[in-house]
C-alpha positions in Angstrom: -8.3 -10.6 -19.2 -9.6 -7.5 -17.4 -7.4 -5.3 -15.3 -9.0 -6.5 -12.1 -8.1 -10.1 -12.9 -4.4 -9.2 -13.4 -3.7 -8.8 -9.6 -2.5 -11.7 -7.6 -2.1 -12.5 -3.9 1.0 -10.6 -2.6 0.7 -7.9 -5.2 1.1 -4.3 -4.0 -1.6 -2.0 -5.3 -2.8 1.5 -4.6 -6.3 2.1 -3.2 -7.0 5.8 -3.8 -7.0 8.1 -0.8 -5.8 5.2 1.5 -2.4 4.4 -0.1 -0.5 1.2 -0.8 -2.1 -2.1 0.1 -1.1 -5.7 -0.3 -3.6 -8.2 -1.8 -3.9 -10.8 1.0 -6.6 -12.9 -0.4 -8.8 -13.4 -3.5 -12.0 -15.2 -2.9 -15.6 -15.6 -3.9 -18.7 -14.7 -1.8 -22.3 -15.3 -2.4 -24.3 -12.1 -2.7 -28.0 -12.9 -3.1 -28.3 -15.3 -6.1 -24.9 -14.5 -7.6 -21.4 -15.3 -6.6 -19.0 -12.3 -6.6 -15.2 -12.4 -6.7 -13.3 -9.9 -4.6 -9.9 -8.9 -3.3 -9.0 -8.5 0.3 -6.5 -5.7 0.7 -4.4 -4.8 3.8 -3.5 -1.0 3.6 0.1 -0.7 4.7 -0.2 2.7 6.5 -3.1 1.9 8.7 -3.5 -1.9 8.7 -7.1 -1.3 7.4 -8.5 -4.3 5.6 -10.7 -3.6 2.6 -12.8 -5.9 0.4 -13.1 -4.8 -3.2 -15.3 -6.7 -5.6 -13.6 -7.3 -9.0 -16.5 -5.4 -10.6 -15.7 -2.3 -8.5 -11.9 -2.2 -9.1 -12.1 0.4 -11.9 -14.8 2.5 -10.3 -12.9 2.8 -7.0 -9.6 3.5 -8.9 -7.6 0.6 -7.6 -4.4 0.4 -9.6 -0.9 -1.1 -9.7 2.0 0.8 -8.1 3.5 3.6 -10.2 6.3 2.4 -12.3 9.9 3.8 -11.9 9.7 5.7 -15.2 6.5 7.6 -14.2 7.9 8.1 -10.7 11.0 9.7 -12.1 8.8 12.1 -14.1 6.8 13.0 -11.0 10.1 13.7 -9.1 11.3 15.9 -12.0 8.0 17.8 -11.9 8.3 18.4 -8.1 11.8 19.9 -8.5 10.9 22.3 -11.2 10.3 25.9 -10.1 6.7 26.4 -9.0 4.1 27.9 -11.4 1.6 30.6 -10.6 -0.7 29.6 -7.7 -4.2 28.3 -8.5 -7.5 29.7 -7.5 -7.3 32.3 -4.7 -10.7 31.3 -3.3 -9.9 28.5 -0.9 -13.3 26.8 -1.4 -12.6 26.4 -5.1 -9.0 25.4 -4.5 -10.0 22.9 -1.9 -12.7 21.3 -4.2 -10.2 21.1 -7.1 -7.6 19.5 -4.8 -10.1 17.1 -3.3 -11.1 15.9 -6.7 -7.4 15.3 -7.6 -6.8 13.4 -4.4 -9.8 11.2 -4.9 -8.8 10.4 -8.5 -5.8 8.4 -7.1 -3.3 9.3 -9.7 0.2 9.8 -8.1 0.9 12.7 -10.6 -2.3 14.5 -9.4 -1.4 13.9 -5.7 2.1 15.3 -6.4 0.4 18.4 -8.1 -1.7 18.9 -5.0 1.3 18.5 -2.7 3.4 21.0 -4.7 0.6 23.6 -4.9 -0.1 23.4 -1.1 3.6 23.6 -0.2 3.9 26.6 -2.4 0.8 28.2 -0.9 2.1 27.4 2.6 5.2 29.5 1.9 3.1 32.6 1.2 0.4 32.2 3.9 -0.7 29.7 6.5 -2.9 26.9 5.2 -6.4 26.4 6.5 -6.8 23.4 8.8 -8.4 21.3 6.0 -5.7 22.2 3.5 -3.0 21.3 6.1 -4.7 17.9 6.6 -4.8 17.5 2.8 -1.1 18.3 2.5 -0.3 15.8 5.2 -2.4 13.2 3.4 -0.7 13.9 0.1 2.7 13.5 1.7 1.6 10.2 3.3 0.2 8.9 0.0 3.2 10.0 -2.1 5.9 8.8 0.3 4.1 5.5 0.9 3.9 4.8 -2.8 7.5 6.0 -3.4 8.8 3.8 -0.6 7.0 0.7 -2.1 7.9 1.4 -5.7 11.6 2.0 -4.8 11.7 -0.6 -2.1 12.9 1.8 0.6 11.8 2.8 4.1 9.1 5.5 4.2 11.6 7.8 6.1 14.0 7.6 3.2 11.1 8.4 0.8 10.2 11.4 2.9 13.9 12.6 2.9 13.9 12.2 -0.9 10.7 14.2 -1.2 12.1 17.0 0.9 15.4 17.0 -1.1 13.4 17.0 -4.4 11.2 20.0 -3.3 14.3 21.9 -2.1 15.4 22.0 -5.8 12.3 24.1 -6.4 13.1 26.2 -3.3 10.0 24.6 -1.6 10.1 23.5 2.0 7.7 20.9 3.3 6.1 22.2 6.5 6.3 20.0 9.7 3.9 17.1 9.4 1.1 16.5 11.8 2.3 13.6 14.1 -1.3 12.2 14.1 -1.1 11.5 10.3 0.0 8.0 9.6 3.2 7.9 7.6 4.1 4.2 7.6 
């Protein structure tokens, strides 16, 4: 059985760069001469509905929620003292961070978040990097909340507490970024 067939209605999954979604429906649809199976996801943070053909699950990076064990490793990483900052040229840094965000791995999102918080403590972030940081916070706290079965506000508080162990302070979030 392929990974795409292992999801069921009601399962929570992660749709990269959009966050946690719930599979509301699994159906078939005629596309030309063929019939294609797909998932209908409802993204929790935005109520966006997305149709994902089974054949595209791997290519779009849809995955199951991060397990508690991996989540614990990510939280441990976030509370470790920060390493040296990455590329000084913001264009290269932004491209590298964008690639990590698109990959959809929670560990890579946490890496982007930690690097941007660290950078923010040395100088103001560019508009685009601030938006990326807000998005990383939304994706990380959304998945943490779902994986730990807690409100997003509690996941945000846990994230702030975790970063404080590394003497990092999360900057104020943009109120226009969806955090639910």
